[in-house]
GUPATI-892232 format. One record per residue: residue in three letters; x, y, z of N, C-alpha, C in turn. Coordinates in steps of 0.02 Angstrom, whole numbers. Atoms other than C-alpha are relative to their C-alpha. Layout:
<pts>
PT   residu       nx       ny       nz      cax      cay      caz       cx       cy       cz
PT      ALA        X        Y        Z        X        Y        Z        X        Y        Z
...
</pts>
This chain:
<pts>
PT   residu       nx       ny       nz      cax      cay      caz       cx       cy       cz
PT      MET       40       61        6     3231    -1381      531      -69       11       31
PT      ASN       65      -12      -32     3094    -1330      654      -42       50      -38
PT      ASP       37      -49       40     3048    -1181      545      -31      -34      -61
PT      ASP       27       36       58     3025    -1298      396      -61      -41       20
PT      ILE       56       41      -24     2910    -1412      496      -60       45       15
PT      ARG       55      -47      -15     2808    -1264      556      -32       26      -64
PT      GLU       26      -25       63     2792    -1197      379      -43      -53      -35
PT      LEU       38       54       31     2733    -1366      315      -67      -11       34
PT      SER       62       11      -37     2602    -1381      451      -50       57      -10
PT      ARG       44      -57       12     2530    -1210      404      -32       -1      -69
PT      ARG       27        3       67     2490    -1259      226      -74      -16        2
PT      LYS       72       12        4     2309    -1268      172      -13      -75        0
PT      LEU       14       70       -9     2230    -1434      216      -62      -21      -39
PT      ASN       56       18       42     2112    -1464       70        9      -72      -24
PT      PHE       -9       71       15     2090    -1653       60      -20      -15      -72
PT      LEU       20       11       69     2002    -1643     -110       57       16      -48
PT      GLN      -58      -16       41     2154    -1557     -186       54      -54        6
PT      THR      -49       52      -11     2265    -1690     -109      -19      -62      -40
PT      LEU       23       58       38     2160    -1831     -185        8       12      -75
PT      LYS       -8      -17       71     2161    -1742     -353       73       -7      -22
PT      ALA      -71        4       16     2350    -1728     -350       24      -72       -2
PT      VAL      -19       71       -2     2368    -1912     -303      -28      -36      -61
PT      ALA       30       31       58     2248    -1964     -442       39       16      -63
PT      TRP      -41      -19       58     2347    -1867     -572       67      -36        2
PT      GLY      -64       35       -7     2506    -1945     -504       -6      -74      -18
PT      LEU        9       71       16     2436    -2121     -518       -6      -11      -76
PT      PHE        7        6       73     2391    -2091     -701       62       24      -37
PT      GLY      -63      -21       29     2559    -2010     -733       -6       62      -44
PT      VAL        7      -61       40     2492    -1850     -810      -10       59       47
PT      ARG        6      -61      -41     2518    -1681     -729       39       54      -34
PT      LYS      -34      -56       31     2560    -1512     -802       46       33       50
PT      GLY      -50      -32      -44     2707    -1414     -732      -30       52       46
PT      LYS       30      -53      -41     2600    -1269     -672      -40      -31       58
PT      GLY       38       33      -53     2484    -1385     -575       45      -33       51
PT      HIS      -47       32      -45     2631    -1478     -502       30       51       48
PT      HIS      -29      -52      -43     2710    -1318     -437      -52       27       49
PT      LEU       53      -22      -45     2543    -1262     -364      -11      -51       56
PT      ASP        8       52      -50     2524    -1429     -276       57        1       51
PT      MET      -57        0      -45     2698    -1420     -203       -2       60       48
PT      ALA        3      -60      -42     2662    -1246     -135      -57       -2       50
PT      THR       59       -4      -42     2493    -1283      -57      -17      -64       38
PT      LEU       20       63      -32     2478    -1467      -10       47      -17       58
PT      ASN      -38       23      -58     2534    -1538      156       32      -67      -18
PT      PRO      -33       63       20     2664    -1675      122      -23      -61       39
PT      ILE       23       57      -40     2602    -1785      264      -67      -25      -27
PT      HIS       64       20       28     2426    -1784      194        8      -31      -69
PT      LEU      -13       27       67     2494    -1816       20       25      -72        5
PT      ILE      -26       68       -9     2588    -1971       81      -56      -47       21
PT      ILE       55       42      -24     2436    -2037      174      -50      -13      -56
PT      ALA       47        8       56     2321    -2007       24       29      -45      -53
PT      GLY      -32       43       49     2447    -2091      -91       -1      -73       21
PT      ILE        3       69      -25     2456    -2246       18      -71      -28       -4
PT      LEU       70       22        4     2267    -2255       30      -22      -12      -72
PT      ALA       18        8       71     2247    -2232     -158       32      -63      -29
PT      ALA      -33       61       24     2374    -2370     -192      -35      -62       26
PT      ILE       36       57      -29     2281    -2488      -74      -66      -11      -37
PT      VAL       64        5       36     2115    -2449     -159       11      -27      -70
PT      LEU      -15       23       68     2193    -2476     -331       15      -75        0
PT      VAL      -18       71       -3     2268    -2645     -283      -60      -43       17
PT      VAL       59       38      -18     2109    -2706     -198      -50       -2      -58
PT      GLY       45       -2       58     2007    -2651     -349       24      -47      -55
PT      LEU      -27       44       52     2122    -2743     -470       -7      -74       20
PT      VAL        8       69      -23     2119    -2901     -364      -73      -21       -5
PT      ALA       71       15        4     1929    -2894     -353      -21      -10      -73
PT      LEU       15        7       71     1917    -2869     -542       27      -66      -27
PT      ALA      -30       62       24     2034    -3015     -575      -39      -60       27
PT      ASN       40       55      -29     1936    -3129     -456      -67       -6      -35
PT      TRP       65        1       34     1772    -3079     -539        7      -29      -71
PT      LEU      -11       26       67     1842    -3113     -713       14      -74       -1
PT      VAL      -17       71       -3     1913    -3282     -664      -62      -41       19
PT      SER       60       38      -20     1751    -3336     -579      -53        1      -54
PT      SER       51       -2       53     1644    -3281     -726       19      -43      -60
PT      MET      -23       42       55     1749    -3383     -849       -9      -74       14
PT      SER        6       72      -15     1727    -3547     -758      -71      -22       11
</pts>
């Protein structure tokens, strides 16, 4: 168990790659080769954090868009 945690913490910490993987995941399109590369290089903790942040941004953006549309119609 400790060896697994140490191995995960040694992975490359490229935040741009993490955001790219999360964006592809939100849209639901990802090729198998890219998925396997992501699983080998991305830190799972950073992936979870980026996924939560991306979901929050998506929800806030949709709520803001809905409020803008409703206010422009009245």
